[in-house]
C-alpha positions as CSV (number, residue, x, y, z in Angstrom):
1,M,20.7,-94.0,-32.7
2,E,21.6,-95.0,-36.3
3,T,24.3,-92.8,-37.8
4,S,22.0,-91.7,-40.5
5,H,19.7,-90.2,-37.9
6,F,22.4,-88.1,-36.2
7,P,22.1,-84.3,-36.6
8,T,24.5,-83.2,-39.3
9,K,26.2,-80.4,-37.4
10,L,29.2,-81.7,-35.4
11,T,30.7,-79.8,-32.5
12,I,34.1,-80.7,-31.2
13,R,35.5,-79.2,-28.0
14,V,39.3,-79.4,-27.9
15,S,41.2,-79.1,-24.6
16,D,44.6,-80.3,-23.5
17,T,43.2,-83.5,-21.9
18,R,40.1,-84.6,-23.8
19,L,38.0,-84.1,-26.8
20,C,34.2,-83.8,-26.6
21,F,32.0,-84.5,-29.5
22,A,28.4,-83.5,-29.8
23,R,25.5,-83.4,-32.3
24,Y,22.4,-81.5,-31.3
25,E,19.3,-80.5,-33.2
26,L,16.2,-78.9,-31.6
27,R,13.1,-80.6,-33.1
28,R,9.8,-81.5,-31.5
29,E,11.9,-84.1,-29.7
30,P,15.4,-82.8,-29.4
31,L,18.2,-85.0,-30.9
32,F,21.4,-85.1,-28.9
33,A,24.4,-87.3,-29.1
34,F,27.5,-86.8,-27.0
35,S,30.8,-88.6,-26.3
36,S,34.2,-87.7,-24.9
37,W,37.6,-89.0,-25.8
38,Q,40.4,-88.9,-23.2
39,L,43.6,-87.9,-25.0
40,R,46.4,-90.4,-24.8
41,Q,49.3,-88.1,-24.0
42,E,51.9,-90.6,-25.4
43,F,50.3,-90.1,-28.9
44,S,50.1,-87.0,-31.0
45,L,46.8,-85.2,-31.5
46,L,46.7,-86.5,-35.0
47,Q,47.0,-90.1,-33.8
48,N,44.3,-89.5,-31.2
49,L,41.9,-88.0,-33.8
50,R,42.4,-90.8,-36.2
51,E,41.8,-93.4,-33.5
52,A,38.6,-91.5,-32.4
53,M,37.4,-91.4,-36.0
54,D,37.7,-95.2,-36.2
55,R,36.0,-95.9,-32.9
56,E,33.4,-93.2,-32.3
57,E,30.1,-93.9,-34.0
58,L,29.2,-90.2,-33.5
59,L,32.0,-89.2,-35.8
60,Q,31.1,-91.5,-38.6
61,A,27.7,-90.0,-39.4
62,P,27.2,-87.6,-42.4
63,T,28.3,-84.0,-41.5
64,S,27.3,-80.7,-43.0
65,H,29.3,-78.4,-40.7
66,I,32.0,-78.8,-38.1
67,E,32.5,-76.3,-35.3
68,I,35.7,-76.5,-33.2
69,L,35.4,-75.1,-29.6
70,C,38.9,-73.9,-28.6
71,C,39.6,-74.2,-24.9
72,R,42.3,-71.6,-24.8
73,P,42.7,-68.3,-22.9
74,V,41.4,-65.2,-24.5
75,T,42.3,-61.6,-24.3
76,P,39.6,-59.0,-24.9
77,V,39.8,-55.9,-27.1
78,P,37.2,-53.1,-26.8
79,L,34.9,-53.3,-29.8
80,A,35.4,-49.6,-30.6
81,D,39.2,-50.1,-30.8
82,F,39.3,-53.3,-32.7
83,Q,41.4,-53.5,-35.9
84,E,41.7,-56.9,-37.6
85,E,45.2,-56.3,-38.8
86,D,46.4,-55.9,-35.2
87,C,45.1,-59.3,-33.9
88,T,48.3,-61.3,-34.3
89,D,50.5,-58.6,-32.8
90,I,48.2,-58.1,-29.7
91,Y,48.0,-61.9,-29.2
92,K,51.7,-62.4,-29.4
93,Y,52.3,-59.5,-27.0
94,V,49.8,-60.9,-24.4
95,F,50.6,-64.6,-24.6
96,Q,54.2,-64.7,-25.9
97,Q,54.0,-68.3,-27.2
98,E,57.1,-70.1,-28.3
99,R,55.4,-72.3,-30.9
100,P,53.6,-70.9,-34.0
101,H,49.9,-70.2,-33.2
102,R,47.0,-69.5,-35.5
103,V,45.2,-66.4,-34.2
104,F,41.4,-66.1,-34.3
105,Y,38.9,-63.6,-33.0
106,D,35.2,-63.7,-32.0
107,T,33.0,-60.7,-31.6
108,L,31.0,-60.3,-28.4
109,P,28.6,-57.4,-29.1
110,C,26.6,-57.9,-25.9
111,A,29.8,-57.1,-23.9
112,N,31.2,-54.5,-26.4
113,A,34.3,-56.6,-26.9
114,V,36.2,-58.8,-29.3
115,L,37.9,-61.9,-28.0
116,L,41.4,-62.8,-29.4
117,Y,42.6,-66.4,-28.9
118,G,44.9,-68.9,-30.6
119,M,45.6,-72.5,-31.3
120,K,48.9,-74.1,-32.0
121,E,49.4,-74.4,-35.7
122,E,50.2,-78.1,-35.4
123,V,46.8,-78.6,-33.6
124,C,44.9,-76.8,-36.4
125,R,46.7,-78.8,-39.0
126,A,45.9,-82.1,-37.3
127,I,42.2,-81.2,-37.0
128,E,42.0,-80.2,-40.6
129,E,43.8,-83.2,-41.8
130,V,41.2,-85.5,-40.2
131,F,38.1,-83.4,-40.5
132,G,38.7,-81.1,-43.5
133,E,37.1,-77.7,-43.5
134,V,36.1,-76.6,-40.0
135,H,35.2,-73.3,-38.2
136,Y,36.9,-72.3,-35.0
137,T,35.2,-70.6,-32.1
138,S,36.5,-69.9,-28.6
139,A,34.7,-72.0,-25.9
140,L,34.5,-68.8,-23.9
141,T,32.5,-66.8,-26.5
142,S,29.1,-68.3,-25.9
143,L,29.8,-68.7,-22.2
144,L,30.6,-65.0,-21.8
145,A,27.6,-64.0,-23.9
146,H,25.4,-66.1,-21.6
147,L,27.0,-64.8,-18.4
148,S,26.7,-61.2,-19.5
149,Q,22.9,-61.5,-19.2
150,K,22.9,-63.5,-16.0
151,G,22.2,-61.9,-12.6
152,L,21.2,-58.5,-14.0
153,S,18.1,-58.5,-11.8
154,N,20.2,-58.6,-8.7
155,G,20.9,-54.9,-8.7
156,T,23.6,-52.5,-10.1
157,G,26.6,-54.1,-8.4
158,R,29.3,-55.9,-10.2
159,R,28.9,-59.6,-11.0
160,F,31.9,-62.0,-10.9
161,F,31.9,-65.4,-12.5
162,C,34.2,-68.4,-11.9
163,Y,34.1,-71.3,-14.3
164,L,36.0,-74.3,-12.9
165,H,37.2,-77.1,-15.3
166,N,40.3,-79.3,-15.6
167,N,42.4,-77.6,-12.9
168,T,41.6,-74.3,-14.6
169,M,39.4,-71.3,-13.6
170,D,38.1,-68.8,-16.1
171,F,37.3,-65.6,-14.2
172,A,35.1,-62.9,-15.7
173,A,33.9,-59.6,-14.2
174,F,30.9,-57.7,-15.6
175,S,29.5,-54.3,-14.8
176,H,26.0,-54.5,-16.2
177,T,26.7,-56.2,-19.5
178,R,30.1,-54.6,-20.0
179,L,33.0,-57.0,-19.7
180,E,35.6,-55.6,-17.3
181,L,38.0,-58.5,-17.0
182,I,38.5,-62.0,-18.3
183,N,41.4,-64.1,-17.2
184,T,42.3,-67.8,-17.0
185,Y,44.2,-69.3,-14.1
186,E,45.7,-72.7,-13.3
187,I,44.3,-73.9,-10.0
188,H,44.7,-77.0,-7.9
189,N,42.2,-76.4,-5.1
190,T,39.5,-74.0,-3.7
191,T,42.2,-72.0,-2.0
192,D,43.8,-71.2,-5.4
193,A,40.4,-70.3,-6.8
194,A,39.7,-68.0,-3.9
195,Y,43.1,-66.3,-4.1
196,Y,42.8,-65.4,-7.7
197,T,39.1,-64.5,-7.6
198,F,39.2,-62.1,-4.6
199,N,42.6,-60.6,-5.6
200,A,41.1,-59.7,-9.0
201,A,37.8,-58.6,-7.5
202,Q,39.5,-56.3,-5.0
203,K,41.6,-54.7,-7.7
204,L,38.4,-53.9,-9.5
205,G,37.0,-52.3,-6.3
206,A,34.6,-55.0,-5.4
207,D,32.2,-54.6,-2.6
208,L,32.2,-58.1,-0.9
209,R,29.0,-57.3,1.0
210,H,26.9,-56.4,-2.1
211,D,28.5,-57.7,-5.3
212,T,27.5,-61.1,-6.6
213,F,29.8,-64.1,-7.3
214,F,28.6,-67.0,-9.4
215,I,30.4,-70.4,-9.5
216,T,29.9,-72.9,-12.3
217,G,31.5,-76.2,-13.4
218,N,31.6,-79.7,-12.1
219,K,28.9,-80.2,-9.4
220,A,31.1,-81.4,-6.6
221,E,33.8,-78.8,-7.3
222,R,31.2,-76.1,-7.7
223,E,29.5,-76.8,-4.3
224,K,32.7,-77.0,-2.5
225,T,33.9,-73.7,-3.9
226,V,30.6,-72.0,-3.1
227,E,30.8,-73.0,0.5
228,Y,34.4,-71.9,0.7
229,F,33.8,-68.5,-1.0
230,R,31.0,-67.7,1.4
231,Q,33.6,-67.2,4.1
232,F,34.7,-64.0,2.2
233,A,31.7,-62.7,0.3
234,A,28.0,-62.3,1.2
235,N,26.5,-63.2,-2.2
236,V,27.9,-66.4,-3.6
237,Y,25.8,-68.7,-5.8
238,G,26.3,-71.9,-7.7
239,V,25.1,-72.2,-11.2
240,N,23.2,-75.4,-11.9
241,P,22.9,-75.9,-15.7
242,T,20.2,-78.6,-15.3
243,A,17.9,-76.0,-13.6
244,E,19.1,-73.1,-15.7
245,Y,18.2,-74.9,-19.0
246,N,15.0,-76.4,-17.7
247,R,16.3,-80.0,-17.7
248,S,17.3,-79.9,-21.3
249,I,18.8,-83.1,-22.6
250,V,22.0,-81.2,-23.3
251,A,22.3,-80.0,-19.7
252,T,21.3,-83.3,-18.1
253,T,23.7,-85.5,-20.0
254,P,26.7,-86.4,-17.8
255,G,30.1,-85.0,-18.8
256,V,29.0,-82.2,-21.1
257,P,31.2,-79.1,-20.2
258,Y,29.3,-76.0,-19.2
259,D,30.8,-73.9,-22.0
260,M,29.7,-76.5,-24.5
261,I,26.2,-76.4,-23.1
262,T,26.0,-72.7,-23.5
263,F,27.2,-73.0,-27.1
264,L,24.7,-75.7,-28.1
265,M,21.8,-74.0,-26.3
266,E,22.4,-70.5,-27.6
């Protein structure tokens, strides 16, 4: 695809290990371009971004808007209790970061919550030095909005979601559409995932015979985790984005993270 034909909105997903770049526009024939850039840990983020700009054709096309998906843990605040002036204090209390962070928030009306999250100030400055004006969004915002509506037809029981990616598990619990819990854990295997999931679920009073557990993420990891979790809970299901999004080009393109799929397809 010639750079002049790329959609002008650029989405960049920023994690600790790689950058994902995407341009998507829904037309009669959807236009989608995707690439990922493995971060070279011996270089600064600024150096990585500059090298990516030089080499990635997708980044050289005209751009009208740049969205940064931040792959960082979030802490929820009930929508009714949210006060913008309290964001930084709450974030610092929950995460207690040593380096300066820039604090952001996204509203999640479907779950009656506001999500607070942060990025290192040095990361934000590097992004803005290379790309100029950008808008930051948590990678979990569109994911949680999507999950809040998933599985509602299965009854009135709680629904638990595990999103597996890069030795990390984002765990969310919903009662109907109300977000009860969101937490992020470092994991190394399915045993870790099960420990954190069922420990959190039991603290919320889960009924392992009736409540539903959904697992999403990398296919091989997802299927292995579903099989393992079924030793402990009766209703465990894998989420296949290809089927979920009716074989959309976004969902069928290899390597696109699930949170990025939900953001682009919302």
